[in-house]
C-alpha positions in Angstrom: 79.7 80.7 148.4 79.8 79.8 144.8 79.2 76.3 143.5 82.6 74.6 143.6 81.7 72.6 140.5 81.6 75.8 138.5 85.2 76.8 139.3 87.0 77.9 136.2 90.5 78.5 137.8 93.1 77.3 138.0 93.2 76.2 134.4 94.1 72.5 133.8 97.2 71.5 131.9 98.9 68.3 130.9 102.6 68.0 130.6 104.2 67.0 127.3 107.6 66.0 128.7 106.6 62.5 129.8 106.9 61.7 126.1 110.6 62.5 126.4 111.8 62.1 130.0 113.1 58.6 130.6 112.8 57.7 127.0 115.7 57.1 124.6 118.2 54.5 123.5 118.3 52.6 126.8 114.5 52.8 127.2 111.4 53.2 125.0 111.3 55.5 122.0 110.2 59.1 122.7 106.6 60.0 122.0 106.5 63.0 119.6 105.0 66.3 120.6 102.1 66.1 118.1 101.0 62.8 119.6 101.2 64.2 123.2 99.2 67.2 122.1 96.6 65.0 120.4 96.3 62.8 123.5 95.9 65.9 125.7 93.3 67.5 123.4 91.2 64.3 123.1 90.8 63.8 126.8 87.3 64.8 128.1 85.4 64.2 131.3 81.8 65.4 131.7 82.3 67.9 128.9 85.5 69.3 130.5 88.8 69.2 128.6 92.4 70.2 129.3 93.0 73.9 128.8 96.7 73.6 127.9 100.0 72.0 128.0 103.4 72.6 129.7 106.5 72.0 127.6 110.1 70.8 127.8 112.3 73.1 125.7 114.5 70.3 124.3 114.6 68.0 121.3 112.7 66.2 120.0 109.8 68.3 121.3 110.9 72.0 121.2 114.5 72.9 120.4 116.0 75.4 122.8 117.5 77.0 119.7 114.1 77.3 118.0 113.9 80.1 115.3 111.0 82.6 115.3 109.4 80.5 112.5 109.7 77.4 114.6 107.9 79.1 117.4 105.2 80.4 115.2 104.6 76.8 113.9 104.6 75.6 117.5 102.0 78.2 118.5 99.8 77.2 115.6 100.2 73.6 116.4 99.0 74.2 120.0 96.2 76.7 119.1 94.7 74.5 116.4 94.0 72.0 119.2 92.3 74.6 121.3 95.1 74.6 123.8 97.5 77.1 125.3 101.1 76.8 126.6 101.8 77.5 130.3 105.1 76.8 132.0 108.2 75.7 130.1 111.2 73.8 131.3 114.7 75.2 130.6 117.2 72.4 129.8 119.8 73.5 132.3 121.5 70.1 132.8 124.9 69.2 131.5 123.6 66.5 129.1 121.2 69.0 127.5 123.8 71.8 127.0 123.6 73.4 130.5 125.9 73.0 133.5 125.9 72.7 137.2 124.6 75.8 139.1 127.4 75.2 141.7 130.1 74.2 139.1 133.0 76.1 137.5 132.5 79.6 136.0 132.2 77.9 132.6 129.5 75.4 133.9 127.5 78.2 135.6 127.8 80.2 132.4 126.3 77.3 130.4 123.5 77.0 133.0 122.7 80.7 132.6 122.9 80.6 128.8 120.1 77.9 128.9 118.0 80.1 131.3 118.5 83.0 128.9 117.4 80.9 125.9 114.4 79.5 127.9 113.2 83.0 129.0 113.6 84.3 125.4 111.4 81.5 124.1 108.9 81.9 126.9 108.6 85.7 126.1 108.2 85.1 122.4 105.4 82.5 123.0 103.7 85.1 125.2 104.0 87.7 122.4 102.6 85.2 120.0 99.4 85.0 122.1 99.7 81.3 122.9 101.1 81.6 126.4 98.8 83.7 128.7 100.5 82.5 132.0 103.1 80.3 133.4 106.8 80.3 134.5 110.2 79.0 133.4 111.2 76.0 135.4 114.8 75.1 136.5 116.7 73.3 139.2 120.4 73.3 140.4 121.5 70.7 137.7 123.8 69.4 140.4 123.9 66.0 142.1 123.5 65.5 145.9 126.7 63.4 146.1 128.7 66.4 144.7 126.9 68.9 146.9 127.6 67.2 150.2 131.4 67.8 149.6 130.9 71.4 150.7 127.3 72.0 151.7 127.4 75.6 152.7 129.9 76.7 150.0 127.9 74.9 147.3 124.6 76.3 148.5 126.1 79.8 148.3 127.2 79.1 144.7 123.7 77.9 143.7 122.1 80.9 145.3 124.4 83.3 143.4 123.7 81.5 140.1 120.0 81.6 140.8 120.2 85.4 141.5 121.8 85.9 138.1 119.1 83.7 136.5 116.5 85.9 138.2 118.1 89.0 136.7 117.8 87.3 133.3 114.1 86.4 133.9 113.2 89.9 135.1 114.7 91.3 131.9 112.3 89.2 129.9 109.2 89.7 132.1 109.4 86.1 133.3 109.4 84.3 136.6 111.5 81.3 137.5 110.3 78.3 139.5 112.8 76.0 141.2 111.6 72.4 141.3 112.1 70.7 144.6 113.2 67.2 144.0 115.4 65.0 146.1 117.9 64.3 143.3 119.1 67.9 143.0 121.9 69.2 145.3 120.8 72.1 147.5 117.1 71.3 146.8 117.1 67.7 148.0 115.4 68.5 151.4 112.6 70.8 152.3 114.8 72.7 154.7 117.5 73.2 152.2 115.0 74.2 149.6 113.6 76.9 151.9 117.1 78.0 152.7 118.0 78.4 149.1 114.9 80.4 148.3 115.6 82.7 151.3 119.3 83.1 150.2 118.2 84.1 146.7 115.5 86.4 148.2 113.8 87.3 144.9 110.2 86.3 145.7 108.8 88.3 142.8 111.0 86.6 140.3 112.1 83.2 141.7 109.8 80.9 143.6 109.1 77.2 144.2 107.6 74.7 141.8 105.8 72.1 144.0 105.3 68.6 142.5 103.1 66.4 144.8 105.1 63.3 143.9 108.5 64.8 144.5 107.6 66.7 147.7 106.2 63.5 149.2 109.7 62.2 149.4 110.8 65.2 151.3 108.8 63.8 154.2 110.7 60.6 154.1 114.2 62.1 154.2 115.7 60.4 151.2 119.1 62.0 150.6 118.6 64.1 153.7 117.7 61.8 156.7 118.4 64.7 159.1 115.4 66.6 157.6 112.8 63.7 157.5 109.4 64.5 158.8 108.1 60.9 159.0 109.6 58.2 161.1 111.6 55.4 159.3 109.1 52.8 160.2 106.1 55.0 159.3 102.8 53.3 159.1 101.0 54.9 156.2 97.6 54.3 157.8 98.6 56.8 160.6 96.7 59.7 159.2 97.3 62.0 162.1 101.1 61.8 161.9 101.0 62.2 158.1 98.8 65.3 158.5 101.2 66.9 160.9 104.2 66.2 158.7 102.4 67.4 155.5 101.3 70.6 157.2 104.9 71.4 158.3 106.1 70.8 154.7 103.5 72.9 153.0 103.5 75.7 155.6 107.2 76.1 154.9 107.0 76.0 151.1 103.5 77.2 150.1 104.4 80.9 150.5 107.1 80.4 147.9 105.0 78.2 145.5 104.3 79.8 142.1 103.9 76.6 140.0 102.1 73.4 141.0 102.0 69.8 139.7 99.2 67.4 140.7 100.8 63.9 140.9 100.8 60.6 142.7 103.7 58.6 144.2 103.9 55.2 145.8 106.6 56.3 148.3 109.5 54.5 146.5 112.6 55.9 144.9 114.8 54.9 142.1 117.9 56.2 140.3 118.0 57.2 136.7 120.9 58.6 134.8 122.3 61.7 136.6 119.5 61.5 139.2 120.9 60.2 142.5 117.5 59.2 143.7 114.1 60.4 142.6 110.4 59.4 142.8 108.5 57.5 140.2 105.2 59.1 139.4 102.1 56.8 139.6 98.8 56.9 137.9 96.1 58.7 139.9 94.2 55.6 140.7 97.3 53.4 141.5 96.4 51.3 144.5 99.9 51.8 145.9 99.7 55.6 145.8 100.3 57.2 149.1 98.5 60.5 148.4 94.8 61.4 148.7 95.3 63.7 145.7 92.4 66.0 146.3 93.0 66.4 150.0 96.7 66.9 149.8 96.5 69.3 146.8 94.5 71.6 149.1 97.4 72.0 151.5 99.3 73.7 148.5 96.4 75.5 146.9 94.8 77.1 150.0 96.2 79.2 152.8 95.9 78.6 156.6 92.5 80.2 156.5 91.2 77.9 153.8 91.2 80.5 151.0 92.8 79.8 147.6 96.2 81.4 147.4 95.6 82.3 143.7 99.4 82.5 143.1 99.2 80.7 139.8 96.6 80.6 137.0 97.1 76.9 136.1 98.0 73.6 137.5 99.7 70.8 135.6 99.7 67.0 135.8 103.2 65.5 135.8 103.4 61.8 135.0 107.1 61.1 134.1 108.2 57.5 133.6 104.9 56.1 132.4 105.4 53.4 129.8 104.5 54.2 126.2 101.7 51.6 126.3 100.1 53.4 129.3 100.6 56.8 127.7 99.0 55.8 124.4 95.8 54.7 126.1 93.1 57.5 126.0 91.7 56.2 129.4 95.0 57.2 131.1 94.4 60.9 130.2 90.7 60.8 131.1 91.6 59.4 134.6 94.3 62.1 135.0 91.9 64.8 133.8 89.3 63.6 136.2 91.7 63.9 139.1 92.6 67.4 138.0 88.9 68.4 137.8 88.3 67.1 141.3 91.2 69.2 142.6 89.8 72.3 141.0 86.2 71.6 142.3 87.6 71.3 145.8 90.2 74.1 145.9 89.7 76.3 142.8 88.0 79.6 142.2 86.2 81.6 139.5 
């Protein structure tokens, strides 16, 4: 067996979108892309640095309507910091120019238009040599409160929209990853997420994007109490019960997982904007964090026999909703990088 400390895969990425998500007029100012890239490139632990970044294709970071010259400048901006680009997020939501995947024909058309633009950018970045791997991320862009009005009918609409999105991705040589999060209709419980993936049935083109913070809330049944895997009065010190629930969750979704976020969550939910309820990411060393990050990452990265699934070439840290003060501290990114390195030591490969 090789020395785990020498594992070189999966590559380690930081996400740039925490500089944008949750920021704005009613919050703190966004942190520009250059600053997020500088913070990522500067992080270092025992001589190991981040390999790349994952991006949100929306202003003020990367316009979904970027020209070829814009993309060339973006590629140079990333490459001059010795980084690459991995996965990109298509802005499929109504406030960002998209529309609900279960909405009217016009809304679904707007959703697909944003997928098309996202896949086009992703392909061009690949052709520029700055994006050696990664997927295009999306979700249903629909709220749970609207979805529950007609669960089966709305689920069928989302599946049909996702099938059309998969056709677009295939035409561009891309893959799509649907992010499981409790605020998105049809994707708000682990059972409904599996159902949707099976209804689309395009495993080569559309898979699951597992975020350790968001999937933790699947266990707790927020927005889908009928599908909870932990009891309401769960004692977080009950490791055996948590193990069993986490195994059920990951056994169901790991076969579909093609994109992975290392993250921490304290088990609480909040509402923000169009999000019905969602989880707030925590720092890796947060004393209230409910996840043993390294241990639980293994449930996603390794199969039942303990072998790496090798279904993706990089993993990404997701830390949305951190304050600007926290994000501007170099120590924040060193702690995050350290957590990522420990995950790769335990569950990676070469």
